[in-house]
N, C-alpha and C positions, 0 to 999 in steps of 0.2 A: 705859520708859514713853514713848509718843509723846504729844507735845503738839500738838493740832490746834485751829485756830480755824476758825470757820465763820460766814459772814454769810448771814442768811436774811431775806427780805422777809416781814413779818407782815401787812401791809395796804398800801393804796395809798401811805401816807406813812411807815410805821414799819418799821424794820429792827432786827434783833438781831445783835450780834457776840458769839458765844459762844466759850468756851474760851481766852480770853486768859490766858496763863500767866505765872507768876513762878517763882522758884526752887522746885525740887522738883515742878514741874508742878501746883501748886495753880492753880485757875482763877478768873477773874472774868468776868462778862458785862457788856457795854455795849450801846450802840445809837445810833441816830440817827433823827431825824424830818425828812422832806424836804418843804419847801414849794415854792412855784412858783419862788422865787429864792434862798431861804436854807435852810440845813440847820442843825438843832439837834442837838448831840451830847449823849448821855446817858452820863456817866462817861467817864473818859479812861484807865483802866487803871493798871498798876503802874509804868510807866516810859516813857521816850521811845519806844522801839521799839513798845510796845503802842499808844501814842497815835498814832504814825505809821500803824500798821495800821488803826486806826479811821478816821483822816483819809482814807487812800487808799481804803478801802472806800466811804466816803461820797462821795468824789469820783467814783469809778467809777459809783455808783448815780445821781448827778446832777451831771455834769461842769460845768454852767454855774452851779451854785449856789455862793454864798458861805457858808462855814461861819462863822456869825456868833456863835453862842452855845453855851456848854457848861452843862449842868445836872448838878451832882453830887448823887447820891441820898443820900450820907452822907459823913462826914468821914474814914473810914478810907482808908488809903493806896492800896489797890487800886482805889479809885474816883477818886483825886485826883492821884496822883503824875505823871500825864501832862499835867496842866493847863498846865504851862509851855510845852509844845509848841504848844498851841492859843492861849495868850496871845501867844506870839511870832508867830502867824499873824493876830492881831488880834481873836480871839474874846473876848467878855466871859463872865465866870463867874457863874452863878447857883447859890446853895446856901443851906442853912440858916445862920442867923447864927453858929452854933457851928462851922462848917466853915472851917478855915484851916490852914495849915501854916507853921511857923516854921523858920528855919535850924537851930535847935537840935534840933527834933523830927526833921527830916530826917537830920541827922548822927547822932543817937542811934539812929534806926531802922537806918541803913546800918551803923553800927558793930555793933549787935546782930545784924543779918543776917550780917555778915561773921564774927562770933564763932561763929555757929551752923553755919558750913560744916563739913561732915564731914571733909574732907581738910585736913590741916595746911598743905600747900603752897598750897592755895587761900586759906586764911586769911592766910598770910604774904604772899601776892601781892595781897591785898586785892581779891579777885575781886568781892565785892559792890559795891565802889565803882565798878567798871566798869559793872556791871549798872544802877545807878541814876544814871549820869552824866547831867547835864542837868536833874535834878529840882531845882526851885527853890521857894522859899516863895511863898505867894499868900494873898490874902484875896478873897472874892467881891466882884464889882462890885455885885451885887444880893444883899442878905442877906434871906432868907425868914424871917419871924417869925410868919406866919399863913397859912392857906390863901389861895392867890393865883391869880388868873387872868391869864395873859399872852397877848397877841396878837403873834405873830411871823409875818410874811409871810402874813397872812390865815389863820393856823392859831390856834385858841384852845387853849391849853395850860393845863390846870388842874394846880396844884401843891398837894398836900395834905401837911400835917404828919403824920408817921407814926412817932412815937417808939416804939422797941422795941429792935432790935439796938443802936442808939445813940440818944442824945437828938437827934441831927441827921438822922435818917432822914426823907426826904420821898418822896412818890410823884408820878409824872407821869402824867397822863391826857389823852389826845387824843380827845375825843368823836367827832370826825369819823371816826376809825378804830376 
């Protein structure tokens, strides 16, 4: 099975990054919003390589912009495990108040992922640990507890609580687009 990601411009300000994969080619989608001087990333993917992919697509779309902010749409790891890459680049994290990742949660997830590897030699070589190298604990800088309106670089971004798949689901709406 081929794993392919694709970035597409949805509007003047909004881009989708689709098909970011993790083990066994399951996919997660992410995106970014481009302002005049800043870019806001929506979700950071499963690991550091997916975060780098999003980061570089955003840089290509608007090379002069600073990537200032990440918004996580939920707490699951496919949306948050790339956060440490963006934190290291100086971005602040905005997410539901229940979105955070501890060292124990990361270690438990990676251990479980490693144990699920089909091939014994891959399990013995701890291949999953390589895949998730660089993933670090985090807590949001801004914790969303109610519907919120943010203004970032002259863009008004509405964040709505949307519990469903998880209690930490939020939606992002950019009226301008």
